[in-house]
C-alpha positions in Angstrom: 50.3 300.9 133.0 53.2 299.9 135.1 56.9 300.2 133.6 58.1 296.9 135.3 55.0 295.1 133.7 56.5 296.1 130.3 60.2 295.5 130.6 59.2 292.1 132.1 57.2 291.4 128.9 59.8 292.6 126.6 62.4 290.4 128.3 60.1 287.8 128.1 59.8 288.2 124.4 63.1 288.0 124.0 63.6 284.5 125.8 61.0 283.2 123.7 62.8 284.3 120.2 65.8 283.0 121.9 64.4 279.3 122.5 63.1 279.5 118.5 66.6 280.3 117.5 68.1 277.2 119.4 65.6 275.2 118.5 66.2 275.7 114.5 70.0 275.4 115.3 69.5 271.9 116.7 66.8 270.6 113.6 69.8 271.9 111.4 72.6 270.0 113.1 70.2 267.0 113.1 69.6 267.3 109.4 73.2 267.6 108.4 74.3 264.8 110.8 71.7 262.5 109.9 70.3 263.2 106.1 74.1 264.4 104.5 75.6 261.4 104.9 76.9 259.7 101.6 74.6 256.7 102.2 71.5 258.4 102.3 72.3 259.9 99.0 72.8 257.2 97.2 69.8 255.6 98.8 67.7 258.4 97.9 69.1 258.4 93.9 68.9 254.7 94.0 65.2 255.0 94.9 64.6 257.8 92.2 65.9 255.4 89.4 63.9 252.8 90.7 60.7 254.9 91.1 61.6 256.0 87.1 62.0 252.8 85.5 58.6 251.9 87.4 57.0 254.3 86.1 58.6 254.0 82.5 57.5 250.2 82.3 53.8 251.5 83.7 53.2 254.2 81.0 54.4 252.0 78.2 53.3 248.7 78.9 50.0 249.3 81.0 48.9 253.0 80.0 50.3 253.4 76.4 50.8 249.9 75.4 53.0 249.2 71.9 50.6 247.8 69.0 51.2 243.8 68.4 53.3 243.2 65.6 51.2 241.8 62.9 51.5 238.0 62.3 51.1 237.6 58.4 54.5 238.4 57.1 56.8 236.7 55.3 60.2 236.6 54.7 61.1 237.3 50.6 63.3 234.9 49.3 66.1 235.3 47.0 64.3 234.9 43.2 67.5 235.3 41.2 68.0 233.4 38.0 64.8 231.7 38.3 61.9 231.4 36.0 58.4 233.2 36.0 57.3 229.7 36.9 59.6 228.7 39.6 59.2 232.0 41.4 55.2 231.6 41.6 55.5 228.5 43.1 57.7 229.3 45.6 55.8 232.6 46.5 52.6 230.7 46.4 53.7 228.6 49.5 54.3 232.0 51.1 51.1 233.7 50.4 53.1 236.2 48.0 52.7 236.5 44.1 54.6 238.0 41.3 54.6 239.9 38.4 57.0 241.0 35.6 57.3 244.9 35.5 61.1 245.3 33.4 62.9 243.5 31.1 66.7 243.8 30.2 69.9 242.3 28.3 72.0 240.2 30.6 75.2 238.8 29.3 75.1 235.6 31.2 71.7 234.8 32.2 69.1 233.2 29.5 66.3 234.7 28.6 63.2 234.6 30.6 65.4 234.3 34.0 64.6 237.0 36.8 67.7 239.0 37.2 66.3 241.8 39.8 63.2 242.0 42.1 61.4 244.4 44.8 61.2 244.2 47.8 64.7 242.4 48.2 65.6 239.1 49.4 65.4 238.8 53.1 63.0 242.0 53.7 59.4 241.0 54.9 56.3 241.4 52.9 52.9 241.3 53.9 50.8 238.1 53.1 49.4 239.0 49.9 51.5 241.1 48.9 53.1 241.3 45.0 56.8 241.1 44.3 58.0 242.8 41.4 60.6 241.4 39.2 62.7 241.9 36.2 63.5 239.8 33.2 66.6 239.1 31.6 65.9 239.4 27.4 69.3 236.9 27.2 72.5 237.9 26.0 73.1 240.6 22.8 74.2 238.9 20.0 76.6 240.6 17.3 78.4 240.0 14.1 82.6 239.8 14.4 83.9 242.6 12.2 86.5 242.0 10.3 89.8 243.8 11.5 92.1 241.6 9.7 95.3 243.6 8.0 94.4 246.5 10.1 96.9 248.0 12.3 96.9 246.1 16.1 95.8 249.3 17.9 93.0 249.7 15.1 91.7 246.9 15.0 91.3 246.8 18.8 89.6 250.1 19.0 86.9 248.5 16.3 86.2 245.6 18.2 86.2 246.9 22.1 83.8 249.6 21.1 81.6 247.0 19.1 81.6 245.4 22.8 84.2 242.6 22.4 87.1 241.8 24.4 90.5 241.7 23.2 93.4 239.4 23.4 96.4 239.9 21.6 99.0 237.4 20.3 102.5 237.2 17.8 103.8 235.2 15.3 106.6 236.0 12.6 104.8 236.7 9.3 105.8 237.8 5.8 103.3 240.8 6.8 104.2 244.4 7.9 105.3 244.2 11.5 102.1 245.4 13.8 99.2 244.3 11.4 96.6 241.5 12.3 97.3 238.2 10.1 94.2 236.3 11.8 91.6 236.9 14.4 89.7 234.0 16.2 86.5 233.4 15.8 86.6 234.4 12.0 85.1 237.9 10.5 81.3 237.9 10.5 80.6 234.9 13.1 77.8 235.9 15.4 78.8 236.0 19.4 77.5 237.3 22.2 78.9 240.1 23.8 80.9 240.9 25.4 83.0 238.0 23.7 86.6 237.1 23.8 88.5 238.0 20.6 92.2 236.6 19.4 94.1 238.5 17.5 97.3 237.8 15.8 99.6 240.0 14.9 102.6 239.9 12.8 106.0 240.5 14.4 107.3 240.9 10.7 109.7 237.9 8.9 111.9 236.0 11.2 115.2 237.9 11.2 118.5 235.8 10.8 122.1 237.0 11.4 124.4 237.9 8.1 127.1 235.8 8.2 130.8 236.7 7.5 131.2 235.8 3.7 134.5 237.9 3.5 137.1 235.4 1.9 135.0 232.5 0.8 134.6 231.5 -2.9 131.3 233.1 -4.7 129.9 229.6 -5.3 130.3 228.8 -1.4 128.9 232.4 -0.3 126.0 231.5 -2.5 125.4 228.3 -0.4 125.5 229.8 2.6 123.1 232.9 1.5 120.7 230.2 0.4 120.9 227.8 3.4 119.6 231.0 6.0 116.7 232.0 3.3 118.7 234.9 2.1 119.0 236.2 -1.5 122.3 237.8 -3.3 120.5 240.1 -5.8 123.3 241.9 -6.7 126.8 240.5 -7.3 129.6 242.7 -9.0 133.0 242.0 -9.5 136.3 244.5 -8.9 140.0 243.8 -10.5 142.4 242.1 -8.3 145.9 241.4 -9.3 147.7 238.4 -7.7 145.0 237.7 -5.1 141.4 237.6 -4.1 140.5 236.6 -7.3 137.1 234.3 -7.6 136.6 235.4 -4.1 134.0 237.6 -1.8 136.0 241.1 -1.1 133.0 242.7 0.2 129.3 242.1 1.5 126.4 244.2 2.4 125.0 243.8 4.9 127.7 243.5 7.0 128.4 240.3 9.1 126.7 239.8 12.6 123.7 242.2 11.3 120.0 241.4 11.6 118.6 240.7 7.8 115.2 239.6 7.8 114.7 236.1 5.8 114.5 236.6 2.3 116.5 239.7 1.9 118.7 240.9 -0.2 122.3 240.9 0.1 124.9 242.7 -2.3 128.5 240.5 -2.9 131.8 242.1 -4.5 133.8 239.2 -5.9 137.4 239.4 -7.3 138.3 238.6 -10.7 141.2 238.6 -13.1 142.2 241.6 -15.6 139.9 243.9 -16.9 
């Protein structure tokens, strides 16, 4: 083997490797120059989105289509307040039926009216389904308890505990202040629950202002008291020398005091000698 030939072959191999490196570098520059452009990347993204969308549509509409919705559905109407006969007629047109499963007291709807239903109004039901409803037993009635002459707060407690609603009015009366003097409706009346009860509560007797009686003659003072509905229940005399004889010299209660109509008044009248 000749040394020169080996050297030439070695040199030729290095030249080949150098040529391959040049081609690789040139290819990299070409890819970077053309495929690294932003427009190219945007186009690739758009193609990916379009491909995904087309694949989804094909899989959901061709390969695995959803079952068609049933065509025998009816929208449930609102049956509140209707009778069973009216509800049956209405549902018959929709291919539905109805049955009662419960009943309860209702303060307003009359007996036999529908107060609840399942399914609820607006929901869908298959033709042939049976709706379940609850019927009203009508309002409950109770006898109004007698609370006349009770204190107003205790009367309210009794009526509200029985299921009634209470309204309070007041009036001047000879009954003690704060006691019930009348009620509407009367005690013992059968009334629906809840029902409003009006209580009339005493404010006590009417009040009058005590007049000034000092210096009046006894007869004049008695006339004034009688006109105001007051009673002079205690009249005493006291010796007065030279003056105030026959005149009112003391009064109880004093003037301007508020006194219940019919209240008692004490007078002291001057007299002559002992």
